[in-house]
C-alpha positions in Angstrom: -28.5 -105.7 148.9 -27.9 -104.8 152.5 -30.6 -105.3 155.2 -31.0 -101.5 155.6 -31.5 -100.9 151.9 -33.9 -103.9 151.7 -35.9 -102.5 154.7 -36.1 -99.0 153.1 -37.3 -100.6 149.8 -40.0 -102.6 151.6 -41.1 -99.5 153.6 -41.3 -97.4 150.4 -43.4 -100.1 148.6 -45.7 -100.3 151.7 -46.2 -96.5 151.6 -46.9 -96.7 147.9 -49.4 -99.5 148.4 -51.1 -97.5 151.1 -51.3 -94.4 149.1 -52.8 -96.3 146.1 -55.5 -97.8 148.4 -56.3 -94.4 149.9 -56.4 -92.8 146.4 -58.7 -95.6 145.2 -61.1 -95.2 148.1 -61.2 -91.4 147.6 -62.0 -91.9 143.9 -64.7 -94.4 144.7 -66.3 -91.9 147.2 -66.1 -89.0 144.7 -67.7 -91.2 142.0 -70.5 -92.2 144.3 -71.2 -88.6 145.2 -71.3 -87.7 141.5 -73.5 -90.7 140.5 -75.9 -90.5 143.5 -78.1 -87.7 142.1 -78.4 -89.6 138.8 -79.4 -92.8 140.7 -81.9 -90.8 142.8 -83.6 -89.4 139.6 -83.6 -92.9 138.1 -85.0 -94.7 141.2 -87.7 -91.9 141.5 -88.8 -92.5 137.9 -89.6 -96.1 138.8 -91.7 -95.4 141.8 -95.3 -94.5 142.5 -95.9 -91.0 143.9 -96.9 -92.5 147.2 -93.6 -94.3 147.5 -91.7 -91.2 146.6 -93.2 -89.2 149.5 -92.7 -92.1 152.0 -90.5 -91.4 154.9 -87.8 -92.6 155.4 -87.1 -92.8 151.7 -85.7 -96.0 150.2 -82.7 -96.1 147.9 -84.2 -98.9 145.8 -87.8 -99.1 144.5 -90.0 -101.8 145.9 -91.5 -102.4 142.4 -89.5 -101.4 139.4 -92.3 -99.6 137.4 -90.8 -99.3 134.0 -94.4 -98.6 132.9 -93.8 -95.1 134.0 -91.7 -94.5 130.9 -94.5 -95.8 128.7 -96.9 -93.4 130.3 -94.4 -90.6 130.0 -93.9 -91.2 126.3 -97.6 -90.8 125.8 -97.7 -87.3 127.1 -94.1 -86.2 126.7 -93.2 -85.7 123.0 -89.7 -87.0 123.5 -89.0 -88.1 119.9 -90.3 -84.8 118.5 -88.2 -82.8 120.9 -85.2 -85.0 120.2 -85.6 -84.4 116.5 -85.9 -80.6 117.0 -82.8 -80.7 119.2 -80.8 -82.6 116.6 -81.8 -80.1 113.9 -79.9 -77.5 116.0 -77.0 -79.6 117.3 -76.0 -81.5 114.1 -75.3 -78.5 111.9 -73.9 -76.5 114.8 -71.4 -79.3 115.7 -70.3 -79.9 112.2 -70.0 -76.2 111.3 -68.5 -75.2 114.7 -65.9 -77.9 114.6 -64.9 -77.1 111.0 -64.7 -73.4 111.4 -62.9 -73.6 114.7 -60.3 -75.8 112.9 -59.9 -73.3 110.2 -59.4 -70.4 112.6 -57.1 -72.5 114.8 -55.0 -73.3 111.8 -54.7 -69.7 110.8 -53.6 -68.7 114.3 -51.2 -71.6 114.7 -49.5 -71.8 111.3 -50.1 -68.7 109.2 -48.5 -65.3 109.4 -50.6 -62.2 108.7 -50.8 -58.6 109.8 -52.6 -58.0 113.1 -52.5 -61.7 114.0 -51.4 -61.1 117.7 -54.0 -58.4 118.2 -56.8 -60.6 116.7 -55.7 -63.5 118.8 -55.7 -61.4 122.0 -59.2 -60.2 121.2 -60.3 -63.7 120.5 -59.0 -65.0 123.8 -60.1 -61.9 125.7 -63.7 -62.4 124.5 -63.9 -65.5 126.7 -63.9 -63.2 129.7 -67.0 -61.5 128.5 -70.1 -62.8 130.3 -72.8 -64.2 128.1 -75.4 -62.0 129.8 -73.7 -58.9 128.4 -74.2 -59.9 124.8 -77.6 -61.5 125.2 -79.9 -58.5 124.7 -77.8 -56.9 121.8 -77.8 -60.2 120.0 -81.5 -60.7 120.5 -82.2 -57.2 119.1 -79.9 -57.8 116.2 -81.5 -61.1 115.2 -85.1 -60.0 115.7 -85.2 -56.3 114.8 -82.1 -56.2 112.6 -82.5 -59.4 110.6 -86.2 -60.0 111.3 -85.7 -63.6 112.4 -88.4 -64.7 114.8 -89.2 -68.1 116.3 -86.4 -69.8 114.4 -83.4 -72.1 115.0 -81.1 -69.8 113.0 -79.9 -67.6 115.9 -78.8 -70.8 117.6 -77.1 -72.3 114.5 -75.5 -69.5 112.5 -73.1 -68.3 115.2 -71.3 -71.7 114.9 -70.6 -71.0 111.2 -68.3 -68.1 112.3 -65.6 -69.8 114.2 -67.3 -72.1 116.6 -66.5 -70.0 119.7 -63.4 -68.5 121.2 -62.7 -71.4 123.5 -63.0 -73.9 120.7 -60.6 -71.9 118.6 -58.2 -71.7 121.5 -58.4 -75.5 122.1 -57.7 -76.3 118.4 -54.9 -73.8 118.2 -53.1 -75.1 121.3 -53.4 -78.6 120.0 -51.9 -77.7 116.6 -49.0 -75.9 118.3 -47.9 -79.3 119.6 -47.6 -80.7 116.1 -44.0 -80.3 114.7 -43.7 -77.7 111.9 -41.3 -80.0 110.1 -44.3 -81.9 108.8 -45.7 -78.7 107.2 -42.3 -77.8 105.7 -41.9 -81.3 104.2 -45.3 -81.1 102.7 -44.5 -77.6 101.3 -41.4 -79.0 99.7 -43.5 -81.6 98.0 -45.8 -78.9 96.6 -48.7 -79.0 99.1 -50.6 -75.8 99.7 -52.2 -74.5 102.9 -55.4 -76.4 102.5 -53.7 -79.6 101.5 -51.5 -79.5 104.6 -54.6 -78.8 106.7 -56.7 -81.6 105.4 -54.0 -84.2 104.7 -51.7 -83.7 107.7 -53.1 -81.4 110.4 -56.7 -82.6 110.7 -55.9 -86.4 111.0 -53.4 -85.5 113.8 -55.9 -83.3 115.7 -58.9 -85.6 115.5 -59.1 -86.0 119.3 -59.2 -82.2 119.7 -61.9 -81.9 117.0 -64.0 -84.5 118.8 -63.5 -82.6 122.1 -64.8 -79.4 120.4 -67.8 -81.3 119.0 -68.5 -82.6 122.5 -68.3 -79.1 124.0 -70.7 -77.7 121.4 -73.1 -80.6 121.9 -73.2 -80.2 125.6 -73.5 -76.5 125.4 -76.5 -76.6 123.0 -78.1 -79.5 124.8 -78.2 -77.6 128.1 -78.8 -74.1 126.7 -82.3 -73.5 128.0 -82.0 -69.6 128.1 -81.3 -68.9 124.5 -83.7 -71.6 123.3 -86.4 -70.0 125.5 -85.7 -66.6 124.0 -85.6 -67.5 120.3 -88.1 -70.4 120.1 -91.8 -69.6 120.8 -93.8 -72.3 119.0 -94.5 -75.5 120.9 -94.0 -77.6 117.8 -90.4 -76.3 117.7 -89.5 -77.1 121.3 -86.2 -78.8 122.0 -85.6 -81.3 124.8 -84.7 -78.5 127.3 -87.8 -76.5 126.5 -90.1 -79.5 126.3 -88.9 -80.8 129.7 -89.4 -77.4 131.3 -92.9 -77.2 129.9 -93.7 -80.8 130.9 -92.6 -80.3 134.4 -94.8 -77.2 134.7 -97.8 -79.1 133.5 -97.5 -82.1 135.8 -96.6 -80.1 138.9 -96.5 -82.8 141.7 -96.4 -85.9 139.5 -92.7 -86.6 140.2 -92.5 -90.1 138.9 -93.4 -89.1 135.3 -91.3 -85.9 135.6 -88.2 -87.9 136.6 -88.9 -90.4 133.8 -88.9 -87.5 131.3 -85.7 -86.2 132.9 -84.0 -89.6 132.5 -85.1 -89.7 128.9 -83.8 -86.2 128.4 -80.2 -86.7 129.6 -79.8 -90.2 128.3 -78.8 -89.2 124.7 -76.2 -86.7 126.1 -74.7 -89.4 128.3 -74.5 -91.9 125.4 -72.9 -89.3 123.2 -70.3 -88.5 125.9 -69.5 -92.2 126.6 -68.9 -92.7 122.9 -66.4 -89.9 122.7 -64.9 -90.0 126.2 -61.7 -91.6 125.0 -61.0 -88.7 122.7 -62.3 -86.2 125.2 -59.6 -87.3 127.8 -56.9 -87.5 125.1 -57.7 -84.1 123.7 -57.8 -82.4 127.1 -54.5 -84.1 128.1 -52.5 -83.2 125.0 -53.9 -79.7 124.5 -51.6 -76.9 125.6 -48.4 -79.1 125.7 -46.7 -76.4 123.6 -47.6 -72.7 123.8 
């Protein structure tokens, strides 16, 4: 290797090393910006109210008052709210993921009349703002079906496809699976459902987990619809319970932040468990249109 080529190689490696360091620093800064609000909530939950209002504020509590969580659990019905929330989320995640898989399979593999039109309407419905359908749906559930103060309006929609975006996600993932697998199974005598359950579903498990995560996050944070359809305090979910709790305490920020930490902890745990499949599903979805 000539001296010129060797010099160019060293220069290129030096540039790559510099770019890697810069990229790493930028990632660290972005991660710190994202995590700082979470840390601020957590440190506030471990302080006294006097320490919270002290200026200048401190990043670390002087005394780590984990007793604030014990006090919070006495007045904040966390376990009751968590149970009520799971009553909505578990059937919705299971039904939404399964029905989205069925719909995605139909759009990705089957041929039927009007398929392209129905697919266009399905994808186009994602452009429709949720506020547009909120009042008609409320009238339909309450006046049309007579359902009041119930979880059913929050659960039943997921038994009908699981949402347009979830169907789109599953369909795009299935499109990346070779059709030769279906053809080989058909030659062996497998029907549509046998192909779906034995071949397709094991291959799209990351996408199904992503759909379940999206449904979980959507329902966990959906304060508006829960506020509309749920009226009884004994049926409150985490979102409703936290909103009501914050209104009762007013200026007691230590207990409010402790309740907030308790409220988002299950969602963070659920995401950390499924983050591997979440990243894999997002990366592989849409590789083939």
